[in-house]
C-alpha positions as CSV (number, residue, x, y, z in Angstrom):
1,M,19.2,19.4,-9.4
2,D,17.6,21.9,-7.4
3,N,16.9,21.6,-3.5
4,L,13.0,21.5,-4.2
5,Y,13.3,18.5,-6.2
6,L,15.1,16.9,-3.5
7,W,12.6,17.7,-1.1
8,I,10.0,16.1,-3.0
9,K,12.3,13.2,-3.8
10,A,12.1,12.9,0.0
11,G,8.2,13.5,0.3
12,H,8.0,10.7,-2.1
13,V,10.4,7.9,-0.6
14,V,9.1,9.2,2.8
15,S,5.2,8.4,2.2
16,L,6.1,5.3,0.1
17,I,7.4,3.9,3.2
18,A,4.7,4.6,5.1
19,W,2.1,3.5,2.3
20,M,3.9,0.1,2.2
21,A,4.6,-0.4,6.0
22,A,0.6,-0.3,6.1
23,M,0.0,-2.1,3.2
24,L,2.3,-4.8,4.4
25,Y,0.5,-4.5,8.4
26,L,-3.1,-4.6,7.3
27,P,-2.9,-8.0,5.6
28,R,-1.5,-9.5,8.5
29,L,-4.1,-8.0,11.1
30,F,-6.7,-9.6,8.8
31,V,-4.8,-12.8,9.2
32,Y,-5.1,-12.6,13.0
33,H,-8.7,-11.5,13.2
34,A,-10.2,-14.2,10.6
35,G,-8.3,-16.9,13.1
36,L,-10.0,-15.5,16.1
37,P,-12.4,-18.3,17.5
38,A,-16.0,-17.7,17.4
39,G,-16.9,-15.4,20.2
40,S,-14.1,-13.4,20.6
41,E,-16.1,-9.8,20.4
42,V,-13.8,-8.1,22.3
43,Q,-10.7,-9.6,20.3
44,S,-12.8,-9.0,17.1
45,A,-13.8,-5.1,18.2
46,T,-10.0,-4.3,19.1
47,F,-9.1,-5.6,15.6
48,K,-11.9,-3.3,13.7
49,I,-10.4,-0.4,15.4
50,M,-6.8,-1.3,14.3
51,E,-7.6,-1.8,10.9
52,R,-10.1,1.3,10.6
53,R,-7.4,3.6,11.8
54,L,-4.0,2.1,10.0
55,L,-6.3,2.3,7.0
56,K,-7.4,6.2,7.5
57,A,-4.7,7.4,9.4
58,I,-1.8,6.0,7.6
59,M,-2.6,3.7,4.4
60,T,-4.8,6.3,2.6
61,P,-2.8,9.8,3.6
62,A,0.5,7.9,2.4
63,M,-0.9,6.6,-0.7
64,I,-2.3,9.8,-1.6
65,L,1.1,11.8,-0.8
66,T,3.1,8.8,-2.9
67,W,1.1,9.7,-5.8
68,I,1.5,13.5,-5.1
69,F,5.1,13.5,-4.8
70,G,5.7,11.3,-7.6
71,I,3.8,12.8,-10.0
72,I,5.7,16.0,-9.4
73,L,9.1,13.9,-9.6
74,A,7.7,12.2,-13.1
75,V,7.3,16.2,-14.3
76,K,10.0,17.9,-13.1
77,S,12.5,14.8,-13.9
78,G,11.2,14.6,-17.6
79,Y,11.2,10.7,-16.9
80,Y,7.2,10.7,-17.4
81,T,8.3,9.3,-21.3
82,S,10.8,6.7,-19.8
83,Y,9.8,2.7,-20.3
84,W,10.3,2.3,-16.6
85,L,8.6,5.1,-15.1
86,Q,5.6,4.4,-17.1
87,M,6.1,0.2,-16.1
88,K,6.3,1.4,-12.7
89,F,3.2,3.8,-13.0
90,L,1.5,0.8,-14.0
91,L,2.3,-1.7,-11.3
92,V,1.9,1.7,-9.0
93,L,-1.8,1.6,-10.3
94,V,-2.1,-2.3,-9.4
95,M,-0.8,-1.5,-6.2
96,S,-3.3,1.3,-5.5
97,G,-6.5,-1.1,-6.9
98,I,-4.7,-3.5,-3.9
99,H,-5.2,-0.7,-1.8
100,G,-8.7,-0.3,-2.7
101,W,-9.7,-3.7,-2.4
102,L,-7.8,-4.1,1.1
103,S,-10.2,-1.2,2.1
104,K,-13.3,-3.2,0.9
105,M,-12.2,-5.8,3.4
106,V,-11.6,-3.5,6.6
107,K,-15.4,-2.6,5.6
108,D,-16.2,-6.3,5.4
109,F,-14.5,-6.9,8.7
110,A,-16.3,-4.5,10.3
111,A,-19.6,-5.6,9.1
112,D,-18.9,-8.9,10.2
113,R,-18.9,-10.1,6.5
114,N,-15.6,-12.1,6.1
115,R,-15.9,-15.6,4.9
116,R,-12.3,-15.7,4.1
117,G,-9.6,-17.6,6.1
118,D,-6.9,-16.6,7.8
119,R,-4.6,-18.8,5.2
120,F,-6.4,-16.5,2.0
121,Y,-4.7,-13.8,4.0
122,R,-1.4,-15.0,4.6
123,V,-0.9,-15.0,0.7
124,V,-2.6,-12.0,0.4
125,N,0.0,-10.4,2.5
126,E,2.8,-11.1,-0.1
127,V,1.4,-9.3,-3.0
128,P,2.4,-6.0,-2.2
129,T,5.4,-7.3,-1.1
130,L,5.9,-8.8,-4.8
131,L,5.0,-5.4,-6.3
132,M,7.0,-3.3,-4.3
133,I,10.5,-5.3,-5.0
134,L,9.4,-5.0,-8.8
135,I,8.7,-1.3,-8.3
136,V,11.6,-0.6,-6.3
137,I,14.1,-2.4,-9.1
138,L,12.6,-0.1,-12.1
139,A,13.4,2.9,-10.1
140,V,16.7,1.9,-9.4
141,V,17.7,0.3,-12.0
142,K,15.7,1.9,-14.6
143,P,15.8,-0.4,-17.6
144,G,15.1,0.3,-20.7
145,G,16.1,4.0,-20.4
């Protein structure tokens, strides 16, 4: 295994950790934001800034880097034909879709269009966790060769 491959793998892991941290934190911000009492304009404005910055400065760049490093690794390793990587790819596509959905929610909160309560976002907060567990299992165990 060449040194460049290991650096790409490290970049993939680091960007993945940043992406997942943001994917887990953003719905938690929504829980607190949705639970604000009426008339909490100052707190709401603070949450809007936090949500936008998390999405734009961390979550989206980390997702892009995760994809770039991951595709390079799949090609360099030759695993792209493996069942486990194809299933992982499918789950990462779902995760990316959830990323897009969370991005829409940031826009809804920014425009004061949120109509969901904090309980909804508590459930949403668990979805990236479940996907992450399945993705890690596929990457580490490599079922089906």
